[in-house]
BAGU-18958 format. One record per residue (C-alpha): residue number from 0; residue in three letters; x, y, z. Coordinates in nm, 3 decimals. Each point is the difference from the previous one (the first is absolute). Last residue first. Layout:
# residues N
 fimar guke      px      py      pz
   NUM  ala       X       Y       Z
...
# end
This chain:
# residues 617
 fimar guke      px      py      pz
   616  ile  -1.779   4.372   0.654
   615  ser  -0.315  -0.148   0.154
   614  phe  -0.023  -0.278  -0.255
   613  lys   0.273  -0.219   0.156
   612  lys  -0.133   0.080   0.347
   611  asp  -0.340  -0.131  -0.102
   610  leu   0.159  -0.329  -0.107
   609  asp   0.160  -0.042   0.340
   608  asp  -0.331   0.083   0.166
   607  val  -0.171  -0.263  -0.212
   606  ser   0.234  -0.257   0.144
   605  met   0.290  -0.163  -0.181
   604  thr   0.101  -0.348   0.103
   603  ile   0.325  -0.184  -0.076
   602  phe   0.062  -0.359  -0.097
   601  thr   0.255  -0.284   0.007
   600  pro   0.260   0.173   0.214
   599  lys   0.348  -0.162  -0.005
   598  leu   0.098  -0.244   0.275
   597  phe   0.157  -0.262  -0.234
   596  pro  -0.295  -0.236   0.040
   595  ser  -0.219   0.292  -0.113
   594  val  -0.152   0.241   0.250
   593  asn  -0.345   0.110   0.114
   592  pro  -0.187  -0.326  -0.063
   591  glu   0.150  -0.181   0.301
   590  lys  -0.237  -0.285   0.087
   589  cys  -0.135  -0.019  -0.353
   588  ala  -0.371   0.040  -0.083
   587  phe   0.064   0.360  -0.101
   586  leu   0.224  -0.122  -0.279
   585  asn  -0.238  -0.272  -0.116
   584  asn  -0.283   0.248  -0.047
   583  leu   0.206   0.248  -0.200
   582  leu   0.161  -0.267  -0.218
   581  asn  -0.341  -0.154  -0.067
   580  glu  -0.142   0.343  -0.089
   579  gln   0.283   0.070  -0.245
   578  glu  -0.037  -0.343  -0.157
   577  arg  -0.373   0.065  -0.052
   576  glu   0.070   0.337  -0.158
   575  thr   0.252  -0.153  -0.236
   574  leu   0.369   0.039   0.070
   573  tyr   0.259   0.126  -0.249
   572  thr   0.359  -0.079   0.092
   571  gly   0.244   0.293  -0.008
   570  thr   0.133  -0.058   0.352
   569  arg   0.027  -0.371   0.050
   568  val  -0.244  -0.242   0.159
   567  ala   0.174  -0.191   0.277
   566  leu   0.159  -0.333  -0.092
   565  ser   0.369   0.075   0.052
   564  lys  -0.033   0.225   0.307
   563  ala  -0.244  -0.240   0.163
   562  met   0.238  -0.289  -0.066
   561  ser   0.291   0.181   0.165
   560  lys  -0.202   0.114   0.299
   559  ala  -0.145  -0.349   0.060
   558  ile   0.345  -0.160  -0.028
   557  thr   0.154   0.246   0.247
   556  asp  -0.285  -0.043   0.251
   555  asn   0.018  -0.378  -0.027
   554  gln   0.372   0.008   0.078
   553  ser  -0.046   0.248   0.283
   552  phe  -0.266  -0.225   0.149
   551  ser   0.214  -0.313  -0.040
   550  ser   0.295   0.152   0.183
   549  glu   0.343  -0.029  -0.166
   548  pro  -0.047   0.259  -0.268
   547  ile   0.135  -0.122  -0.337
   546  gly   0.311   0.179  -0.124
   545  asp   0.119   0.337  -0.123
   544  gln  -0.101  -0.078  -0.358
   543  leu  -0.350  -0.089   0.118
   542  asp  -0.184   0.282  -0.179
   541  ser   0.170  -0.087  -0.329
   540  met  -0.083  -0.369   0.027
   539  leu  -0.363   0.092   0.071
   538  gln  -0.010   0.229  -0.302
   537  glu   0.131  -0.285  -0.213
   536  leu  -0.264  -0.235   0.144
   535  val  -0.287   0.239  -0.074
   534  ile   0.124   0.082  -0.350
   533  ser   0.041  -0.372  -0.082
   532  val  -0.358  -0.066   0.111
   531  glu  -0.154   0.297  -0.181
   530  ser  -0.028  -0.172  -0.339
   529  glu  -0.212  -0.277   0.150
   528  ser  -0.256   0.247   0.126
   527  thr  -0.071   0.056   0.369
   526  asn  -0.358   0.058   0.120
   525  val   0.016  -0.326   0.196
   524  pro   0.348  -0.111   0.101
   523  ile   0.189  -0.238  -0.232
   522  gly  -0.009  -0.374  -0.056
   521  ser   0.213  -0.247  -0.197
   520  ile   0.339   0.166   0.050
   519  tyr   0.314  -0.185  -0.112
   518  ile   0.329   0.137   0.132
   517  gly   0.343  -0.011  -0.157
   516  asp   0.297  -0.226  -0.071
   515  ser   0.139   0.020   0.357
   514  asp  -0.322  -0.131   0.149
   513  val  -0.351   0.111   0.094
   512  thr  -0.271  -0.237  -0.122
   511  glu  -0.379   0.007  -0.022
   510  phe  -0.044   0.334   0.170
   509  val  -0.352   0.132   0.074
   508  phe  -0.018   0.374   0.069
   507  gly  -0.302   0.129   0.189
   506  thr   0.139   0.230   0.271
   505  asn   0.058  -0.288   0.241
   504  glu   0.208  -0.173  -0.268
   503  leu   0.230   0.301   0.001
   502  ser   0.066  -0.039   0.373
   501  phe   0.092  -0.369  -0.039
   500  gln   0.221   0.065  -0.304
   499  leu   0.196   0.287   0.157
   498  glu   0.313  -0.201   0.077
   497  ala  -0.015  -0.172  -0.339
   496  ile  -0.050   0.339  -0.167
   495  leu   0.318   0.129   0.164
   494  lys   0.197  -0.305  -0.105
   493  met  -0.121   0.047  -0.357
   492  glu   0.101   0.367   0.013
   491  asp   0.355  -0.095   0.093
   490  pro   0.015  -0.264  -0.275
   489  ser  -0.120   0.253  -0.263
   488  phe  -0.360  -0.018  -0.114
   487  his  -0.205  -0.195  -0.252
   486  leu  -0.377  -0.018  -0.028
   485  gln  -0.230  -0.278  -0.124
   484  leu  -0.377   0.048   0.009
   483  pro  -0.200  -0.322   0.023
   482  phe  -0.264  -0.043  -0.276
   481  leu  -0.373   0.043   0.063
   480  leu   0.074   0.221   0.298
   479  gln  -0.193  -0.035   0.324
   478  gln  -0.143   0.304   0.172
   477  ser   0.089   0.014   0.366
   476  ser  -0.182   0.079   0.324
   475  ala   0.181   0.099   0.318
   474  gln  -0.115  -0.155   0.324
   473  arg   0.321   0.010   0.202
   472  val  -0.153   0.210   0.284
   471  thr   0.306   0.225   0.021
   470  met   0.114  -0.017  -0.363
   469  asn  -0.353   0.064  -0.124
   468  thr  -0.040   0.297   0.236
   467  leu   0.331   0.151  -0.107
   466  phe  -0.087  -0.045  -0.366
   465  gln  -0.338   0.172   0.041
   464  glu   0.143   0.277   0.217
   463  tyr   0.268   0.078  -0.257
   462  leu  -0.243  -0.024  -0.293
   461  ile  -0.228   0.268   0.144
   460  arg   0.286   0.228   0.109
   459  gln   0.169  -0.026  -0.340
   458  his  -0.333   0.073  -0.170
   457  ala  -0.027   0.324   0.194
   456  arg   0.358   0.095  -0.085
   455  asn  -0.059  -0.048  -0.372
   454  gln  -0.345   0.164  -0.009
   453  asp   0.107   0.316   0.185
   452  ile  -0.332   0.107   0.151
   451  ile  -0.157   0.348   0.013
   450  val  -0.288   0.043   0.247
   449  met  -0.266   0.269  -0.041
   448  gly  -0.189   0.259   0.200
   447  ser  -0.157  -0.034   0.345
   446  lys  -0.269  -0.246  -0.099
   445  ile   0.223  -0.201  -0.235
   444  pro   0.065   0.022  -0.374
   443  ser   0.238  -0.247  -0.168
   442  val   0.316   0.075  -0.193
   441  ile   0.228  -0.276  -0.129
   440  tyr   0.356   0.095  -0.086
   439  lys   0.245  -0.135  -0.257
   438  lys  -0.165  -0.045  -0.339
   437  gln   0.029   0.380  -0.042
   436  ile  -0.304   0.042   0.227
   435  gln  -0.246  -0.286   0.056
   434  tyr  -0.348   0.088   0.120
   433  thr  -0.220  -0.170   0.260
   432  arg  -0.367   0.018   0.104
   431  lys  -0.154   0.036  -0.345
   430  val  -0.371   0.087   0.019
   429  val  -0.237  -0.279  -0.102
   428  gln  -0.288   0.094  -0.234
   427  glu   0.168  -0.113  -0.322
   426  asp   0.113  -0.320   0.168
   425  glu  -0.362  -0.104   0.066
   424  lys  -0.001  -0.295  -0.234
   423  asp   0.322  -0.124   0.160
   422  asp   0.302  -0.101  -0.202
   421  phe   0.200  -0.295   0.134
   420  leu  -0.039  -0.246  -0.285
   419  ser   0.002   0.254  -0.278
   418  ala  -0.327   0.100  -0.170
   417  thr  -0.124  -0.177  -0.309
   416  leu   0.020   0.109  -0.361
   415  glu  -0.244  -0.189  -0.225
   414  glu   0.105  -0.238  -0.274
   413  lys  -0.244  -0.023  -0.291
   412  glu  -0.123  -0.355  -0.034
   411  phe   0.132  -0.272  -0.230
   410  ile  -0.245  -0.286  -0.062
   409  phe   0.131  -0.338  -0.110
   408  ser  -0.218  -0.273  -0.164
   407  gly   0.076   0.114  -0.355
   406  leu   0.104   0.364   0.009
   405  glu  -0.246   0.230   0.169
   404  glu   0.094   0.364   0.046
   403  thr  -0.121   0.201   0.293
   402  asp  -0.028   0.371   0.065
   401  gln  -0.071   0.074  -0.367
   400  lys   0.204   0.257  -0.187
   399  leu   0.213  -0.258  -0.180
   398  gly  -0.308  -0.196  -0.108
   397  val   0.054   0.017  -0.381
   396  tyr   0.341   0.136  -0.100
   395  leu   0.126  -0.307  -0.190
   394  ser  -0.331  -0.026  -0.182
   393  glu   0.085   0.311  -0.200
   392  trp   0.272  -0.192  -0.183
   391  thr  -0.257  -0.228  -0.159
   390  ser  -0.023   0.153  -0.349
   389  ala   0.377   0.021  -0.040
   388  ala   0.029  -0.372   0.040
   387  val   0.279  -0.118   0.228
   386  glu   0.299  -0.188  -0.130
   385  gln   0.206  -0.176   0.266
   384  lys   0.367   0.070  -0.048
   383  arg   0.214  -0.223  -0.214
   382  tyr   0.333  -0.116   0.143
   381  ser   0.353   0.042  -0.144
   380  thr   0.258  -0.286  -0.020
   379  gly  -0.098  -0.116  -0.348
   378  ser  -0.229  -0.287  -0.096
   377  ser  -0.301   0.211   0.066
   376  tyr  -0.226  -0.047   0.300
   375  pro  -0.365  -0.077  -0.071
   374  lys  -0.246   0.283  -0.042
   373  val  -0.208   0.110   0.293
   372  gly  -0.363   0.069  -0.070
   371  thr  -0.168   0.335  -0.026
   370  asp   0.028   0.031  -0.381
   369  gly  -0.141   0.339  -0.102
   368  ser   0.306   0.121  -0.200
   367  phe   0.077   0.272   0.254
   366  pro   0.322  -0.154   0.144
   365  asn   0.141  -0.049  -0.353
   364  phe   0.287  -0.249  -0.052
   363  ser   0.075  -0.064  -0.372
   362  ser   0.349   0.157   0.015
   361  asp   0.119  -0.247   0.259
   360  val   0.339   0.135   0.106
   359  gln   0.294  -0.213   0.107
   358  val   0.285   0.160   0.199
   357  ser   0.339  -0.166   0.051
   356  pro   0.210   0.115   0.294
   355  tyr   0.357   0.122  -0.067
   354  asp   0.274  -0.197   0.174
   353  ala   0.288   0.230   0.097
   352  thr   0.352  -0.104  -0.083
   351  lys   0.225  -0.174   0.252
   350  asn   0.352   0.118   0.089
   349  gln  -0.063   0.133   0.354
   348  tyr  -0.296  -0.224   0.081
   347  gln   0.199  -0.236   0.226
   346  tyr   0.143   0.299   0.190
   345  pro  -0.339   0.121   0.116
   344  thr  -0.098   0.348  -0.125
   343  asp  -0.055   0.275   0.259
   342  leu  -0.290   0.228  -0.090
   341  asn  -0.189  -0.059   0.325
   340  pro   0.309   0.107   0.192
   339  asn  -0.044   0.358  -0.127
   338  arg   0.323   0.196   0.012
   337  asp   0.080   0.368  -0.034
   336  phe  -0.229   0.134   0.274
   335  asp   0.183  -0.174   0.286
   334  leu  -0.126   0.066   0.352
   333  val   0.146  -0.240   0.259
   332  pro  -0.187  -0.152   0.294
   331  ala   0.229  -0.110   0.284
   330  val   0.081  -0.367   0.059
   329  asn   0.083  -0.069  -0.362
   328  phe   0.351  -0.127   0.083
   327  gln   0.168   0.300  -0.163
   326  gly  -0.246   0.245   0.154
   325  leu   0.064  -0.108   0.359
   324  ser   0.373  -0.021  -0.073
   323  his   0.010   0.353  -0.146
   322  lys  -0.193   0.141   0.296
   321  ile   0.246  -0.167   0.237
   320  ser   0.301   0.140  -0.183
   319  ser  -0.152   0.350  -0.022
   318  arg  -0.059   0.020   0.375
   317  leu   0.343  -0.135   0.092
   316  ile   0.184   0.231  -0.239
   315  ala  -0.192   0.310   0.113
   314  tyr   0.044  -0.070   0.371
   313  leu   0.369  -0.087  -0.039
   312  ala   0.057   0.332  -0.181
   311  his  -0.179   0.192   0.275
   310  glu   0.191  -0.177   0.276
   309  asp   0.341   0.120  -0.116
   308  asp   0.259  -0.042   0.279
   307  phe  -0.198  -0.267   0.182
   306  lys  -0.042  -0.022   0.379
   305  ile  -0.080  -0.349   0.121
   304  glu  -0.236  -0.129   0.268
   303  thr   0.003  -0.354   0.140
   302  lys   0.336   0.041   0.173
   301  thr  -0.149  -0.082   0.343
   300  pro   0.172   0.297   0.162
   299  his  -0.095   0.236  -0.288
   298  ile   0.215   0.237  -0.210
   297  asn   0.281  -0.248  -0.063
   296  ile  -0.114  -0.122  -0.340
   295  asp   0.130   0.295  -0.202
   294  ile  -0.033  -0.046  -0.375
   293  thr   0.184   0.117  -0.314
   292  asn   0.339  -0.147   0.097
   291  pro  -0.141  -0.352  -0.007
   290  pro  -0.087   0.027  -0.373
   289  val  -0.366  -0.105  -0.043
   288  asn  -0.168  -0.340  -0.026
   287  leu  -0.374  -0.023   0.059
   286  tyr  -0.183  -0.328   0.060
   285  leu  -0.379   0.038  -0.005
   284  phe  -0.247  -0.247   0.148
   283  tyr  -0.343   0.157  -0.040
   282  ser  -0.356  -0.065   0.114
   281  pro  -0.263   0.262  -0.069
   280  gln  -0.200   0.171   0.278
   279  ala  -0.375   0.051  -0.024
   278  asn  -0.164   0.297   0.174
   277  asp  -0.246   0.049  -0.288
   276  arg   0.042  -0.234  -0.295
   275  leu   0.326  -0.001  -0.191
   274  leu   0.068   0.058  -0.372
   273  gly  -0.056   0.376  -0.032
   272  asp   0.349   0.092   0.120
   271  phe   0.210  -0.315   0.035
   270  ala   0.322   0.186  -0.094
   269  ala  -0.086   0.267   0.257
   268  ile  -0.023  -0.267   0.270
   267  val   0.350  -0.117  -0.091
   266  ala   0.139   0.354   0.014
   265  his  -0.173   0.055   0.334
   264  his   0.185  -0.301   0.137
   263  leu   0.324   0.160  -0.116
   262  tyr  -0.073   0.306   0.215
   261  gly  -0.129  -0.201   0.296
   260  ser   0.329  -0.187   0.014
   259  lys   0.063  -0.304   0.215
   258  ile   0.316  -0.199  -0.062
   257  phe   0.114  -0.361  -0.038
   256  arg   0.366  -0.032  -0.101
   255  asp   0.102  -0.189  -0.314
   254  asn   0.152   0.314  -0.158
   253  val  -0.331   0.178   0.061
   252  phe  -0.285  -0.240   0.069
   251  phe  -0.359   0.126   0.012
   250  phe  -0.273  -0.239   0.112
   249  gln  -0.379   0.023   0.007
   248  glu  -0.192  -0.318   0.075
   247  gly  -0.150   0.090   0.339
   246  arg  -0.153   0.333  -0.096
   245  asn  -0.359  -0.081   0.096
   244  lys  -0.321   0.046  -0.196
   243  lys   0.099  -0.227  -0.282
   242  ala   0.084   0.030  -0.370
   241  phe  -0.051  -0.319  -0.203
   240  glu  -0.196   0.167  -0.282
   239  pro   0.279   0.255  -0.043
   238  lys   0.261  -0.260  -0.096
   237  gly   0.288  -0.020   0.244
   236  val   0.335   0.160  -0.066
   235  phe   0.325  -0.181  -0.068
   234  gly   0.373   0.045   0.020
   233  gln   0.293   0.164  -0.166
   232  ile   0.097   0.365  -0.012
   231  thr   0.343   0.143  -0.079
   230  leu   0.064   0.362   0.089
   229  ile   0.237   0.287  -0.078
   228  glu   0.118  -0.092  -0.349
   227  thr  -0.323  -0.173  -0.094
   226  glu  -0.130  -0.358  -0.001
   225  glu  -0.366  -0.093   0.020
   224  gln  -0.183  -0.322   0.084
   223  val  -0.345  -0.061   0.146
   222  pro  -0.162  -0.344  -0.011
   221  val  -0.376  -0.032   0.066
   220  leu  -0.084  -0.237   0.285
   219  lys  -0.350  -0.121   0.090
   218  glu   0.023  -0.341  -0.166
   217  asn   0.303  -0.093   0.212
   216  thr  -0.166   0.102   0.327
   215  lys  -0.231  -0.302  -0.022
   214  ala   0.288  -0.221   0.117
   213  ser   0.010   0.182   0.332
   212  phe   0.206   0.253   0.197
   211  val   0.365  -0.081   0.064
   210  asn   0.028  -0.268  -0.268
   209  val  -0.163   0.218  -0.267
   208  ile   0.227   0.295   0.080
   207  arg   0.304  -0.229  -0.009
   206  gln  -0.111  -0.138  -0.337
   205  arg  -0.015   0.349  -0.147
   204  his   0.335   0.109   0.143
   203  asn   0.192  -0.303  -0.116
   202  ser   0.053  -0.317   0.200
   201  gln   0.193  -0.154   0.291
   200  pro  -0.232  -0.191   0.230
   199  leu  -0.247   0.172   0.234
   198  asn  -0.137  -0.214   0.281
   197  phe  -0.221   0.210   0.225
   196  ala  -0.202  -0.067   0.318
   195  glu   0.155  -0.330   0.107
   194  ser  -0.130  -0.116   0.337
   193  gly   0.214  -0.031   0.314
   192  asn  -0.125   0.313   0.174
   191  his   0.066   0.209  -0.311
   190  ile   0.236  -0.123  -0.272
   189  met   0.116   0.216  -0.291
   188  thr   0.212  -0.121  -0.293
   187  phe   0.180   0.205  -0.263
   186  phe   0.211  -0.126  -0.294
   185  ile   0.181   0.302  -0.144
   184  ser  -0.018   0.096  -0.371
   183  pro  -0.337   0.171   0.058
   182  his   0.168   0.279   0.201
   181  ala  -0.226   0.307   0.036
   180  leu  -0.314  -0.210   0.041
   179  ala   0.158  -0.198   0.285
   178  val   0.112   0.313   0.185
   177  arg  -0.342   0.160  -0.018
   176  gln  -0.179  -0.327   0.075
   175  phe   0.198  -0.054   0.320
   174  glu  -0.066   0.354   0.120
   173  asp  -0.374  -0.037  -0.059
   172  ile  -0.002  -0.346   0.159
   171  ile   0.157   0.146   0.315
   170  his  -0.258   0.279   0.010
   169  arg  -0.278  -0.257  -0.032
   168  leu   0.153  -0.205   0.280
   167  glu  -0.009   0.305   0.227
   166  ile  -0.369   0.055  -0.075
   165  thr  -0.102  -0.360   0.060
   164  asp   0.220  -0.034   0.309
   163  ser  -0.176   0.294   0.163
   162  lys   0.165   0.341   0.021
   161  leu   0.324   0.092   0.173
   160  phe  -0.021   0.284   0.251
   159  asn   0.049  -0.234   0.294
   158  arg   0.339  -0.102  -0.137
   157  arg   0.119   0.360  -0.003
   156  ala  -0.097   0.043   0.365
   155  pro   0.166  -0.332   0.086
   154  ile   0.344   0.126  -0.110
   153  asn   0.243  -0.272   0.115
   152  phe  -0.176  -0.285  -0.187
   151  phe  -0.059   0.228  -0.300
   150  leu   0.026  -0.298  -0.241
   149  asn   0.014  -0.337   0.172
   148  lys   0.222  -0.175  -0.256
   147  val   0.195   0.124  -0.304
   146  ala   0.169  -0.280  -0.195
   145  phe   0.259   0.072  -0.274
   144  ser   0.131  -0.294  -0.201
   143  thr   0.281   0.084  -0.239
   142  gly   0.162  -0.170  -0.298
   141  asn   0.194  -0.320  -0.049
   140  pro  -0.102  -0.283   0.228
   139  leu   0.119  -0.003   0.363
   138  val   0.249  -0.180   0.222
   137  ser   0.060   0.237   0.289
   136  pro   0.248   0.251   0.131
   135  glu  -0.095   0.187   0.318
   134  gln  -0.144   0.331   0.110
   133  ser  -0.208   0.024   0.316
   132  val  -0.217   0.231   0.206
   131  phe   0.079   0.329  -0.172
   130  lys  -0.218   0.265   0.163
   129  ser  -0.195   0.232  -0.233
   128  gly  -0.333  -0.125   0.149
   127  glu   0.084  -0.368  -0.023
   126  ile   0.265  -0.103  -0.253
   125  val   0.100  -0.353  -0.113
   124  ile   0.268  -0.051  -0.267
   123  his   0.088  -0.317  -0.195
   122  thr   0.285   0.032  -0.250
   121  gly   0.079  -0.238  -0.283
   120  leu   0.256  -0.273  -0.046
   119  glu   0.187  -0.127  -0.307
   118  asp   0.019   0.338  -0.167
   117  gln   0.010   0.048  -0.380
   116  glu  -0.382   0.004  -0.035
   115  gln  -0.056   0.255   0.275
   114  lys  -0.190  -0.085   0.314
   113  thr  -0.266   0.166   0.213
   112  lys  -0.217  -0.084   0.299
   111  met  -0.173   0.286   0.182
   110  glu  -0.212  -0.016   0.314
   109  val  -0.171   0.316   0.120
   108  his  -0.213   0.048   0.310
   107  ala  -0.179   0.331  -0.048
   106  ile   0.003   0.376   0.060
   105  ala   0.366   0.102  -0.035
   104  ala   0.086  -0.270  -0.256
   103  ile  -0.256   0.150  -0.240
   102  ser   0.150   0.347   0.031
   101  ala   0.356  -0.124  -0.057
   100  leu  -0.118  -0.206  -0.298
    99  ala  -0.177   0.297  -0.159
    98  glu   0.245   0.280   0.069
    97  gly   0.244  -0.018  -0.291
    96  arg  -0.183   0.235  -0.236
    95  phe   0.070  -0.184  -0.325
    94  gly  -0.265  -0.264  -0.052
    93  lys  -0.130  -0.082  -0.347
    92  thr   0.293   0.011  -0.244
    91  his   0.095   0.190  -0.316
    90  leu   0.048   0.341   0.156
    89  asp   0.167   0.288  -0.183
    88  phe  -0.132   0.305   0.183
    87  leu   0.082  -0.128   0.349
    86  asp   0.346  -0.092  -0.129
    85  glu   0.093   0.368   0.003
    84  ala   0.004  -0.006   0.381
    83  gln   0.287  -0.249   0.013
    82  arg   0.055  -0.375   0.042
    81  ile  -0.345  -0.144  -0.067
    80  lys  -0.161  -0.346  -0.009
    79  ser   0.206  -0.207   0.245
    78  thr  -0.155   0.161   0.304
    77  ala   0.077   0.076   0.365
    76  his  -0.168   0.317   0.118
    75  arg  -0.090  -0.163   0.332
    74  glu   0.168  -0.332   0.076
    73  phe  -0.184  -0.327  -0.064
    72  cys   0.178  -0.061  -0.332
    71  leu   0.338   0.003   0.178
    70  arg  -0.034  -0.342   0.159
    69  ala  -0.091  -0.187  -0.318
    68  asp   0.241   0.215  -0.202
    67  thr   0.294  -0.112   0.214
    66  ile  -0.090  -0.369  -0.002
    65  asn  -0.061  -0.020  -0.376
    64  met  -0.334   0.078  -0.163
    63  gly  -0.246  -0.180  -0.233
    62  met   0.005   0.002  -0.380
    61  gly  -0.369  -0.083  -0.039
    60  asn  -0.187  -0.325   0.065
    59  asp  -0.275   0.164   0.202
    58  ile  -0.197  -0.062   0.321
    57  val  -0.222   0.272   0.150
    56  gln  -0.156  -0.050   0.342
    55  val  -0.266   0.206   0.174
    54  leu  -0.115  -0.155   0.326
    53  ser  -0.228   0.067   0.296
    52  lys  -0.168   0.326  -0.102
    51  gly   0.045  -0.070  -0.371
    50  ala  -0.366  -0.071  -0.073
    49  asp  -0.005  -0.271   0.268
    48  lys   0.285  -0.186  -0.168
    47  val   0.174   0.099  -0.325
    46  ile   0.250  -0.185  -0.220
    45  leu   0.128   0.173  -0.316
    44  lys   0.210  -0.204  -0.244
    43  ile   0.229   0.150  -0.262
    42  glu   0.158  -0.186  -0.292
    41  thr   0.223   0.164  -0.264
    40  ala   0.192   0.214   0.248
    39  lys   0.210   0.290  -0.125
    38  ala   0.074   0.131   0.353
    37  asp  -0.191   0.314  -0.097
    36  val  -0.314  -0.215  -0.032
    35  ala   0.057  -0.146   0.347
    34  asn   0.049   0.349   0.144
    33  glu  -0.328   0.108  -0.163
    32  leu  -0.181  -0.295   0.155
    31  leu   0.141   0.079   0.346
    30  glu  -0.095   0.368  -0.010
    29  lys  -0.353  -0.060  -0.132
    28  val  -0.075  -0.281   0.243
    27  val   0.116   0.212   0.293
    26  ser  -0.230   0.283  -0.108
    25  ala  -0.288  -0.249  -0.034
    24  pro   0.045  -0.087   0.368
    23  arg  -0.103   0.357   0.097
    22  gln   0.153   0.347   0.014
    21  val   0.363  -0.100  -0.037
    20  val   0.212   0.268  -0.172
    19  glu  -0.119   0.321   0.162
    18  gly  -0.068  -0.134   0.349
    17  ala   0.307  -0.220  -0.033
    16  ala   0.213   0.313   0.000
    15  ile  -0.127   0.077   0.349
    14  gln   0.079  -0.355   0.113
    13  asn   0.347   0.025  -0.154
    12  ala   0.068   0.328   0.180
    11  val  -0.102  -0.162   0.330
    10  his   0.233  -0.299  -0.061
     9  asp   0.284   0.232  -0.098
     8  pro  -0.020   0.213   0.311
     7  leu  -0.125   0.353  -0.058
     6  leu   0.249   0.285   0.012
     5  gln  -0.085   0.263   0.257
     4  ile  -0.141   0.352  -0.006
     3  ile  -0.086   0.151   0.338
     2  ser   0.345   0.088   0.126
     1  ser   0.040   0.073   0.368
     0  met  -0.038   0.351   0.141
# end
């Protein structure tokens, strides 16, 4: 019987390895940017076309490679980062696995140009699907240019699984921002489809954060700094009042490498305990430095997860450092029973003596002397009170018990209590039709028993159908604001709002301007308060993290669901009897009253038989 097990050809093995290393164009961007950083480049340029599907090119001014290294770097398990297994636990570079370039070359058209400073000529290599097409010397600038074209050209099934350009571009921007935030000393540039998306000059960490996101980010940052034997922390956290619904501005860097850690994230949330509103996420940009031999960064193919030797100590240090910074910069309330700020003495009064007030007493003043006139003011600083005769003091109380009191030409009448605007004279005889339980459910009797309504889900259904109808017929009404409302978002969120501007205007929003500096809103949907606008838009950004649906109906449906979820009456809100009845009537006037927009039941019914069974035990 012939053998079943065979060795795979190199090009097949590279394609399989590419499945772990290269999942989408953003994976290529990450590998090439990290290689450029390891090459000690001071300027790195990223050029992307069609969200990386047609071209991903990284140009740097690093050390470059000679002819031998340029050819050898495309071989599997070829790396300049490690020499033995022990080096995996003492890493000071980004890439170390030695499979990235070989995997990329197996599934794309690759063109590499590289030159070292001491060489007169560089090397130009062209590879198509792991096959070397050409290698020749060329006149090139110092550094390396790596162009990856037609990604997954020989694996059409993988290419069909890629998302839309908007989603893929967002993943590329995420990888670009992570590398750029970790290395503020490097000049980064990103160009997409011929237009410049980012231009980040050399700066410090704070300025790099501001350049990546927006100028308004600077006022949101609270510095965090702590140095211990096992951990050094530097970075910033956002003020609690600027917390958002989504987790877009949350970054952990360990030894200048971006990581994801739910355990450390919980430490940050614990430090903000009591300072955040419900479901709000704080922003943080934290740079952690630990000894390389205390971490293992080879536990995940994408190297975004790290195993720490002592996670509990890191948790405690991180949590206490953030709480200390929030208290130090007066962000968190601090209880101090030993100091009263009202008793603080200004510095200019430190050596001055107290000025005692002078008191002048008129020993001849008698309020019961019988003189009802007002004596002239004395020459001193005190004033004489009006002297009232003792015999006429009873006149002060005359007429207090009368219903009216006449003073000159004015008549003051006793004020009578009037009923409220919506009270009915026959309210005492009307039987209540609805009842609210625990400020969450509304109970109403019906012929067969009773119906129990979830007020939050019911209101979601009502608002959802209203918004969807307005967006379909484009007849939404708006309430104009006296002063335009200005809001600021990150550049990515601004692009998203610009794409959704037409759909949002159909819901009742009126935008004056939408640009890179912010948005100005002069009109908002009816029944929406000005304070809820930012909450609605933040929730919408969170719901559209995976991208905007391509079809207009799906886009309107997503916006209507998001706005209904943000504006629906919350659990724990007290509703008057009239509000309860309106909610009940509007729900059963909907096309689909049985379920919420998220396919959860809005009400249940209990018949008399069901109640009888409860009492038959």
